[in-house]
C-alpha positions as CSV (number, residue, x, y, z in Angstrom):
1,M,2.7,71.7,-43.4
2,G,-0.4,69.6,-42.9
3,T,-2.5,69.9,-39.8
4,K,-2.5,67.0,-37.3
5,K,-5.8,65.2,-37.0
6,K,-7.1,64.9,-33.4
7,R,-7.5,61.3,-32.5
8,R,-10.7,60.4,-30.8
9,T,-10.8,58.0,-27.8
10,P,-12.7,55.0,-28.9
11,F,-16.2,54.5,-27.5
12,L,-15.2,51.2,-25.7
13,I,-12.4,52.9,-23.7
14,H,-14.9,55.5,-22.3
15,H,-17.2,52.7,-21.2
16,L,-14.4,50.7,-19.5
17,R,-13.3,53.8,-17.6
18,A,-16.8,54.4,-16.4
19,I,-17.2,50.8,-15.4
20,S,-13.9,50.8,-13.6
21,L,-14.9,53.9,-11.6
22,L,-18.2,52.3,-10.7
23,V,-16.5,49.1,-9.5
24,G,-14.0,51.0,-7.5
25,A,-16.8,53.0,-5.8
26,L,-18.7,49.8,-5.1
27,V,-15.6,48.0,-3.6
28,W,-14.9,51.1,-1.4
29,A,-18.5,51.1,-0.2
30,I,-18.3,47.4,0.7
31,V,-15.0,47.9,2.6
32,M,-16.4,50.9,4.5
33,Y,-19.6,48.9,5.4
34,Y,-17.6,46.0,6.9
35,V,-15.2,48.4,8.7
36,F,-17.9,50.6,10.2
37,R,-21.0,48.4,10.3
38,P,-22.8,47.8,13.7
39,R,-21.2,44.7,15.1
40,G,-23.1,42.0,17.2
41,P,-21.3,40.4,20.1
42,V,-18.8,37.6,19.4
43,V,-20.2,34.5,21.0
44,H,-17.6,32.2,22.7
45,H,-18.5,28.6,23.2
46,L,-16.2,26.6,25.5
47,T,-16.1,22.8,25.2
48,G,-16.7,21.2,28.5
49,Y,-18.4,24.3,30.1
50,I,-21.9,23.5,31.4
51,S,-24.3,26.4,31.0
52,D,-27.6,24.5,31.3
53,V,-29.2,25.3,34.6
54,R,-30.8,21.8,35.0
55,P,-27.7,20.1,36.3
56,L,-27.4,22.9,38.8
57,Q,-30.9,22.2,40.1
58,T,-30.5,18.4,40.1
59,E,-27.2,18.6,42.0
60,Y,-28.4,21.1,44.5
61,A,-31.3,18.8,45.4
62,H,-29.0,15.8,45.6
63,F,-26.2,17.4,47.7
64,Q,-28.2,19.8,49.8
65,G,-31.2,17.6,50.3
66,K,-33.8,20.2,49.2
67,P,-34.9,21.9,46.0
68,L,-33.0,24.9,44.7
69,K,-35.3,27.9,45.0
70,P,-35.2,30.6,42.3
71,G,-32.9,33.3,43.4
72,E,-29.3,34.5,43.7
73,I,-27.5,31.2,43.1
74,Q,-29.3,30.4,39.8
75,Q,-29.0,34.0,38.7
76,Q,-25.3,34.0,39.3
77,F,-24.9,30.7,37.3
78,E,-26.9,32.1,34.4
79,E,-25.1,35.4,34.4
80,A,-21.7,33.6,34.4
81,A,-22.8,31.7,31.3
82,S,-23.6,35.0,29.6
83,L,-20.2,36.4,30.5
84,V,-18.5,33.3,29.1
85,E,-20.3,33.9,25.8
86,A,-19.0,37.4,25.8
87,G,-15.5,36.2,26.5
88,E,-15.3,37.8,30.0
89,Y,-13.8,34.8,31.7
90,Y,-12.4,36.6,34.8
91,R,-15.8,38.1,35.7
92,A,-17.4,34.7,35.1
93,V,-15.0,33.0,37.5
94,E,-15.7,35.6,40.2
95,L,-19.5,35.0,39.9
96,L,-19.1,31.2,40.0
97,Q,-16.8,31.4,43.0
98,T,-19.4,33.5,44.8
99,A,-22.1,31.0,43.9
100,A,-19.9,28.1,45.1
101,K,-19.8,29.5,48.6
102,Q,-23.6,29.0,48.9
103,A,-23.9,26.0,46.6
104,P,-20.6,24.0,46.4
105,L,-21.6,21.7,43.6
106,P,-19.6,19.7,41.0
107,V,-21.2,21.5,38.1
108,I,-20.0,24.9,39.4
109,F,-16.4,23.6,40.1
110,N,-16.3,22.0,36.7
111,D,-17.1,25.3,35.0
112,I,-14.5,27.2,37.2
113,G,-11.9,24.6,36.1
114,I,-12.7,25.1,32.4
115,L,-12.4,28.8,32.8
116,Y,-9.0,28.6,34.5
117,V,-7.9,26.4,31.6
118,Q,-8.8,29.2,29.2
119,L,-7.0,31.7,31.5
120,N,-3.9,29.5,31.3
121,D,-3.9,28.8,35.0
122,P,-3.6,25.0,35.2
123,A,-2.9,24.9,39.0
124,R,-6.2,26.6,39.8
125,A,-8.0,24.5,37.2
126,I,-6.8,21.3,38.9
127,N,-7.9,22.6,42.3
128,A,-11.4,23.3,40.9
129,F,-11.6,19.9,39.3
130,R,-10.5,18.4,42.6
131,E,-13.3,20.2,44.4
132,A,-15.8,18.5,42.0
133,L,-14.3,15.0,42.4
134,A,-14.1,15.4,46.2
135,R,-18.0,15.5,46.0
136,D,-18.4,12.9,43.3
137,A,-15.4,10.8,42.5
138,G,-16.9,9.6,39.2
139,Y,-18.2,13.0,38.0
140,D,-18.3,12.5,34.2
141,P,-17.9,16.1,33.0
142,V,-14.7,16.5,34.9
143,R,-13.4,13.0,34.0
144,S,-14.1,13.8,30.3
145,N,-12.4,17.2,30.5
146,L,-9.3,15.8,32.1
147,E,-9.0,13.2,29.4
148,R,-9.5,15.7,26.6
149,L,-7.4,18.7,27.8
150,K,-3.7,18.9,26.9
151,G,-1.4,18.8,29.8
152,F,-3.8,17.0,32.1
153,T,-4.2,13.4,33.0
154,S,-7.4,11.6,34.1
155,N,-6.2,10.9,37.7
156,M,-4.3,14.1,38.5
157,A,-7.3,15.6,40.4
158,D,-8.1,12.4,42.4
159,P,-8.1,12.5,46.2
160,V,-4.9,11.0,47.6
161,S,-4.3,7.5,49.0
162,A,-0.9,8.4,50.4
163,E,0.2,11.6,52.0
164,V,1.9,14.1,49.6
165,E,4.3,16.6,51.1
166,P,4.3,19.5,51.6
167,N,0.9,19.4,53.5
168,N,1.7,21.3,56.6
169,S,-1.0,24.0,56.3
170,T,-4.6,24.3,55.1
171,T,-3.2,25.9,51.9
172,Y,-1.4,22.7,51.0
173,A,-3.8,20.3,52.5
174,N,-4.1,16.9,50.7
175,F,-7.6,16.2,49.3
176,V,-9.1,13.0,50.8
177,T,-12.5,11.3,50.5
178,V,-14.6,9.0,52.5
179,N,-14.0,5.2,52.6
180,K,-10.5,5.6,51.0
181,P,-7.6,5.0,53.5
182,V,-4.6,7.4,53.3
183,D,-1.1,6.4,54.5
184,G,0.9,9.2,56.1
185,E,3.7,9.8,58.5
186,I,4.7,12.4,61.0
187,A,8.3,12.3,59.9
188,E,10.0,14.6,62.4
189,V,9.3,16.6,65.5
190,A,8.0,19.8,63.8
191,D,6.0,17.9,61.1
192,E,2.2,18.1,60.9
193,D,-0.2,17.0,58.2
194,Y,-3.3,18.6,56.9
195,F,-6.1,16.9,54.9
196,R,-9.1,18.4,53.3
197,L,-12.4,16.5,53.5
198,T,-15.8,17.3,51.9
199,T,-18.6,15.4,53.6
200,P,-21.0,13.3,51.5
201,P,-24.3,14.7,50.0
202,A,-27.5,14.6,52.0
203,P,-28.7,13.0,54.1
204,R,-26.5,13.9,57.0
205,D,-24.7,10.9,58.4
206,H,-22.3,9.8,61.1
207,L,-18.7,9.7,60.0
208,E,-16.1,7.6,61.8
209,I,-12.6,9.2,61.7
210,S,-9.9,6.7,62.6
211,V,-6.2,7.1,62.8
212,L,-4.5,3.7,62.9
213,N,-1.2,4.1,64.5
214,R,1.5,2.1,62.7
215,S,4.4,3.0,65.1
216,Q,5.2,2.5,68.7
217,S,6.4,6.1,69.1
218,L,3.7,8.3,67.7
219,A,1.3,9.9,70.2
220,P,-1.2,11.1,67.7
221,R,-3.1,14.4,68.1
222,L,-6.1,15.1,65.9
223,R,-7.7,18.6,65.4
224,I,-10.5,19.5,63.1
225,F,-11.1,23.0,61.5
226,D,-13.9,24.4,59.5
227,E,-13.3,26.1,56.1
228,E,-12.7,29.4,57.9
229,G,-9.9,27.9,60.0
230,I,-11.9,27.8,63.2
231,I,-11.1,24.8,65.4
232,L,-14.1,22.6,66.1
233,P,-14.8,20.8,69.3
234,W,-14.6,17.3,67.9
235,G,-11.7,15.5,69.4
236,R,-10.1,18.8,70.6
237,E,-9.6,17.7,74.2
238,Q,-8.5,14.1,73.5
239,R,-4.9,13.1,74.3
240,H,-3.3,9.8,73.1
241,G,-0.2,8.0,74.2
242,P,2.6,6.5,72.1
243,G,1.3,3.7,70.0
244,D,-2.4,4.6,70.5
245,S,-4.8,4.9,67.7
246,I,-7.8,7.3,67.4
247,S,-11.4,6.6,66.7
248,L,-13.9,9.5,66.6
249,I,-17.5,9.7,65.4
250,I,-18.9,13.0,64.1
251,A,-22.1,14.1,62.4
252,P,-21.2,17.1,60.2
253,P,-23.6,18.8,57.8
254,P,-23.7,17.3,54.2
255,N,-21.5,18.7,51.4
256,T,-19.4,20.7,53.8
257,T,-15.6,21.1,53.8
258,F,-13.4,20.4,56.8
259,Y,-9.6,20.3,57.5
260,L,-8.1,17.5,59.6
261,N,-4.8,18.2,61.3
262,L,-2.6,15.4,62.5
263,S,0.5,15.9,64.6
264,G,2.5,14.2,67.3
265,D,2.2,15.1,71.0
266,N,5.3,15.6,73.1
267,N,7.6,15.7,70.0
268,S,6.6,12.2,68.9
269,F,6.6,11.0,65.3
270,G,5.7,7.9,63.3
271,A,3.6,6.4,60.6
272,Y,-0.3,6.1,60.5
273,T,-3.3,5.4,58.3
274,L,-6.2,7.8,58.2
275,T,-9.7,6.6,57.2
276,I,-13.0,8.5,57.2
277,K,-15.8,6.0,57.0
278,T,-19.5,6.6,56.3
279,L,-21.7,4.7,58.8
280,K,-25.1,5.1,57.1
281,H,-26.9,5.6,60.5
282,Y,-29.7,7.7,58.9
283,D,-33.1,6.1,58.1
284,S,-34.5,5.5,54.7
285,Y,-36.9,8.6,54.9
286,E,-34.1,11.1,55.1
287,P,-33.5,13.9,54.3
288,N,-36.7,15.1,56.0
289,D,-35.3,17.6,58.6
290,D,-37.6,20.4,57.7
291,I,-41.3,20.8,56.9
292,Y,-40.6,21.5,53.2
293,S,-38.9,18.1,52.8
294,A,-41.6,16.2,54.8
295,H,-42.0,12.5,53.8
296,K,-45.5,11.7,52.7
297,L,-47.2,8.9,54.6
298,A,-50.1,6.8,53.5
299,I,-53.0,6.4,56.0
300,G,-52.6,3.1,57.8
301,E,-48.9,2.7,56.7
302,Q,-46.4,1.9,59.4
303,I,-42.9,3.1,58.9
304,D,-39.7,2.3,60.9
305,A,-37.3,5.3,61.4
306,N,-34.9,6.7,63.9
307,I,-33.7,9.8,65.6
308,M,-30.0,9.5,64.8
309,D,-28.6,12.1,67.1
310,D,-29.6,15.3,69.1
311,K,-29.7,17.3,65.9
312,D,-32.0,15.0,64.0
313,T,-35.7,15.7,63.6
314,D,-38.2,14.0,61.2
315,F,-41.1,15.7,59.4
316,Y,-44.0,13.8,57.7
317,S,-47.1,14.7,55.9
318,F,-50.4,12.9,55.2
319,E,-53.7,13.7,53.3
320,S,-56.8,13.2,55.4
321,P,-59.2,10.6,54.0
322,R,-62.2,11.9,56.0
323,D,-63.7,14.6,58.2
324,G,-63.3,14.0,61.9
325,T,-60.1,12.8,63.6
326,V,-57.0,10.7,62.9
327,S,-54.7,9.0,65.4
328,I,-50.9,9.3,65.5
329,D,-49.0,6.5,67.1
330,I,-45.2,6.5,67.8
331,Q,-44.1,3.1,69.0
332,N,-40.7,3.2,70.7
333,R,-38.3,0.6,69.5
334,S,-35.4,1.6,71.7
335,A,-34.6,1.8,75.4
336,T,-33.1,5.3,75.0
337,L,-35.4,7.5,73.0
338,V,-37.8,9.9,74.7
339,P,-40.1,10.8,71.7
340,A,-42.0,14.0,71.2
341,L,-44.6,15.1,68.6
342,T,-45.6,18.5,67.1
343,T,-48.5,18.8,64.7
344,F,-49.1,21.4,61.9
345,T,-52.1,22.7,60.0
346,P,-52.3,22.5,56.2
347,D,-50.8,26.1,56.0
348,M,-47.8,24.7,58.0
349,R,-48.6,26.5,61.3
350,T,-48.2,24.7,64.6
351,S,-51.5,23.2,65.8
352,G,-50.4,21.4,68.9
353,F,-48.2,18.9,70.7
354,G,-48.5,15.3,71.6
355,P,-48.6,14.2,75.2
356,D,-45.4,14.2,77.2
357,V,-43.4,11.0,77.5
358,N,-41.5,11.0,80.8
359,R,-39.2,8.1,80.4
360,P,-36.8,6.6,77.8
361,G,-38.4,3.8,75.9
362,G,-41.9,5.2,76.2
363,S,-44.4,5.4,73.3
364,L,-46.9,8.0,72.3
365,H,-50.6,8.2,71.2
366,H,-52.3,11.3,70.0
367,T,-55.4,12.4,68.0
368,I,-56.0,15.6,65.9
369,P,-59.1,17.0,64.1
370,V,-58.9,16.8,60.3
371,Q,-60.9,17.7,57.2
372,I,-61.1,15.5,54.1
373,G,-58.7,16.2,51.3
374,Q,-56.4,18.5,53.4
375,T,-52.7,17.8,53.9
376,Y,-51.4,17.9,57.5
377,Y,-47.8,17.8,58.8
378,L,-46.2,16.3,61.9
379,Q,-42.7,16.4,63.4
380,V,-41.1,13.6,65.4
381,W,-38.3,14.8,67.7
382,S,-36.6,13.8,70.9
383,Q,-36.4,15.2,74.4
384,A,-33.2,15.8,76.2
385,G,-31.0,14.9,73.2
386,T,-32.0,11.2,73.3
387,T,-31.7,9.0,70.3
388,G,-33.2,5.7,69.1
389,D,-35.5,3.8,66.7
390,Y,-39.3,4.2,66.5
391,S,-42.3,3.1,64.4
392,L,-44.9,5.6,63.2
393,K,-48.5,5.1,62.0
394,V,-51.3,7.5,61.1
395,Q,-54.8,6.0,61.0
C-alpha cells in the first residue's frame, strides 16, 4: 500500500484567514466603541419655542413699564431653555410657570404652550396660548404656532365675543379683552358668568367696565376678583334694579389678571353686553411713576402732563447747564389739583420739597442749587388725592 501524501493548505488560504480574523476584530472593536463610548447630551430643538432672552427683555419693558433687571426671572427663562435642549419638558414648564407669576409675558406663555404640545396636553397648550393673546391679540409667534400645529386652528385661542357656557367659576372663566364687546346672558336663577381679563401693558390707565342691560328683568350685579380669588372693592357695594345698566371706572395695575363675575340680584335673569374700554387718561410722559423711569426734561422746555388719580405720581430728570440755581415752575391747568413737589440730588436722595399749595387750582414756584453737568430729579405729586392737569418748566 502506498502512503498518503499530506496536502498542504495553500498560502492564499492562510492569508485570507488572517485577514478575516483581523477584520472581525476591527468590526468588534468598532461596535464596542459605539456601544460604550462617552455620549454627549442629545440636543432637542423645538420649532416655535423662543429661547432668545432679548424678546423677554423687550416685552418686560413694554408690559411692565420698566427695564428687566438681571436676576431670577431671566435666570429661570435661560435655565428652562437649557432643560428644553435636554428634553426635560416637565421641569422646563415648572420653571416657566414660576417665572410667569413675576413676569406674565407673551413670550413665556408661548413657550409654555409649545411645551404642552410636546407633552400631548392640548388643553393646557391652548390656555397658555390664550394667556399670550390676552396680552397681545396679534402676537406673531403664537399666531404662527397655531397655524402650523396639527389639531389647532388660528382662532381657537382668541378672546370670546359671545359668552361660552359653562363659565360659572373662575376655572371656566371666558377670556375677554379690552375694547371688544361680549354678549352674554344670565339664563336662569342660579346662573352666573365669569370672565377673565388681563389689563393692557404700561402705562396704567383708567378702564371703563360697562354692562349694557338688554332685558327689562335682569337686575345686574358685578363683582371683581383678583387672581387669588379675593374680592376687590370696585363696584362691590353697588346695587342695580331690573333693566338698569352698569358703568364703572377702575385704574388697575398694567398687565394684571382679574375676574369679572356677573349675576342677577333677587333671582333675576336676562341678556346683557359686557365691554371693557381703555380711556387713555394717562399723559404722554408715562410710565414715569418711579425715579428710575424719570422722563428727561430739556432746560427751558415746557411740558403738559397730568395727575390721573390718587395713585399717580410723575418723576422727571434734567441736566444742569450751569453752577448756581434753577427754577421749577408748576402751572396748574385745572380747578381741582393741589400740586406738590419733591426734589432729589444726583445720587437720587431727597433734597427738599417745594412750597405748600393750600388750595385746588394753585400753582407752584421753587428754586434749587445745582452744579453744571449734574443730573437732578424731581417728583410732581398731589395732595389729598386730588387730580388734574398741569404744565412743568425747569429753567
